[in-house]
N, C-alpha and C positions, 0 to 999 in steps of 0.2 A: 331518399327513402328507402331503407332497407324493408324487404317483407319478411315478416316472422314464417319460418318453415313450419311442417308439422308437428315435428318434433317439440318445437319453440311452445306451440300453442295447446298442445298435450300439456308438455310439463306445467304452464301457466293454471290450466283449468285444474290440475290436479293439486296444484298449492291452494287452488284457492279452493277446493272441495275441502281438503284437508283442515283448512283455516276455520270453515263454516262447521265443520263438526266440533272442531275444538273447541269452539266458543259456544256452540250449542250445547257441547256437554257441559258446559262451566255453569251457565245458564239454567239448564233441566236440570243440574244438583244444587244449586241454589235456590231454587225456587219453586221446583217442581213441573211437570210438563204442561197443567192448565194456564198456570198463569204466565206462561214465557210465550209472546206470540213470535211470529216468522218476521216480522218487523223489527224488535228487539234483538234477534238473531241476527240478521241482516245486519244494520246498527253494527253491532258487535264486531261483525266480520268484515267490516267496512265494503260492502256490496250492497248494491241495491238491489229489490227484490226481485225481479225478472232474471239476475243473476242467481240468486240461491232456488227460483223454481225453476231453472235450468236443471241444476244439479239435484234438486229432490220434488219429488211431487207435491208432498203436503208435508203439516209437520212430524205426522205419525212417521213416514217414511225416511223421514230425518230423526227421528229418535230411535227408530232401527238400525241405521248408519250405527249412530252411536253406540248402542247397546251391542253390534256386531263387534265393532272394537273392544269392548268390556266382555265379552263372553271368551273373544280370542285371549284377552290378556289374562284373565281368571284360569280360562286352559293349561295356559303355559307357566302359571304360578305353583297348579296343582302338578301337575306333570314332573316342574323342577323339582317339585319338595319330595315327589315319591321316587324320582329317579335320583335322589339326594344319598351321599354316603351316609352310613350308618347301620344300626340294627332296622328289622320293622318295625317294633315299636316305637322306635326314635323317629323314623320317617312318620309313621301314622300322626304322630302326636305335631310335628311340624305341619302335614296337611290340616290339621286341625287348628291350629291357634291360624294360619295364613286365613283358613276363610272364615273364621270368627271375625280376623281382624278387618276382612274385606267386606264381610256383610255388617259390621258398624259402618264402615265408613261409605263412601259414593258407589260402590258396586249394589251394595246394600240399598241405599235412595233409591239409583235407578232401577234398580229390579223390580221396588215396590210399585212403582210409579211405572212401569212396563205391566205388572199383574194387573192393574188399576185402569191404565187409559188405553192399551194397546189390544187389538181383536185378537181374538185365541188362535186363530188359524197364522196369523203373521206371528206369534209369540212360536207356535209350533216350528214354524218354518223358519225363523230364526234357530231355534235350540238344533234344530235337525242338522244345520250346516257345521255343526262342532262335536268334538267328540265329549259323552258326556264325563263330567267330572270324577264318576266313579269308576268310567273304563278304564283310566287310567290306575287306580285303585286296584282295580280288578284282577290286572296283569300283574301289579307287585305280590298280590295273596296268590295267584296262581302259581309263581316263582316259589316266594316263601312253602307253600303246601308240596311243589316236587324237590324243595330242598327239605323237607321233612321238618322244617322250621315252627308248621301250622300243621294241626290233624285234617282230615279229609273233610272239606267244607265246602260248600255252594259260594265261589270268589266272588261273583257277580251280584247275589242275595247278600252277604257279607258287606259288600262296596258299598251297597245301595243301603242295607243298616246303619254302616258308618257316618254316612252321610245326613241319614236321617235324626241321629242323635245329634248330631249336630245342628240342624236344621230347627230342631223340636226345639233348643236351647236358646237359639236366635228368636223362636215365634216369643216363648215365653215373657223373654227379656221386652219382647217389643208390645205386649198385650198390657203393661203397665203393671202387671204384679212387685211384687217386693222383691223377686229374685234379683242377685247382681247381674251385670252385664257380663255375658259371656267373656273371661280371660284366659290367658296362660295355663292357670290351675284348671279351669273347664278342660282345656287341651289335654292336660296330661290326663285329667281322670277318664277321659273318656277312650283317650287311648290306651288306658291303660285296662279299662272295662274291656273293651275288644278282647285285648291281647289274652288277658286271663280266663275270657270264654273260649279260644280259640287255640291256644298255645300246645303244641304237641307234648301229651304225658308221656316220660320217657320209661320203655318196659324194664321193668323189674324182675330179672331175671329168677327162681326160686332154688334151691338146691332141690335136685330126687331124691325121693327116699331109699 
C-alpha cells in the first residue's frame, strides 16, 4: 500500500476545507448563523465533526472564513468596476450598481448575520485584512482630480460619502419603508448626484476692456 506524500495530504486537507467553507456558506445564506449547527455543516460537507473541528475552532471561526472569501470577492468586484473603461461617471454608476446588487443578494444577508452574531473585535480584524472598497474609489478620484476631470476635493472623504449614500439606500429598503428596492436607476442617480457636485467647472475667459 502506497503512503501518501506530505503534498498529497496537504492537498486533501485543503480540498476538504474548501468544501466545508462552500457548504457552510450555502447553509448560512439559506438559514442564518443561529439556525445552522456544526453537525449540519459536517453532514453537508460529508465529513465528521472531528474533521470539522480540525479545520475550524468553532462556528464563529468557520463563519469568519466564509466572510473572508466574501470580502475578498466584494473587494475584487469594486476594484474591477473602478478600473473598468469609461468616464468616471460611468465607472461610478458601475460601482454603485454592483454594490447595490450584492447588498440585496447573498453578501448582504451574510454581512447582516456577521453584524448580529460575530464579536466586534473579530469583525474589525476581518475588515482590516482587506482594502476598504472606498479606497479603490479614492484612487480613481485622485487620478480624476489630477487630470482635471473633477475640482480640488478630498478624494477619501468623497469616496466614503459615495458609499454612505449607497448604504443609506440599502438601509432604508431593509427597514420596511415604502421605498423601492435600490435599482439600476438608484445607482445612476447616486453617480449623477456625486458628479454634479464635484465636476470641474470650466473657466470662462472674459475679454479685457
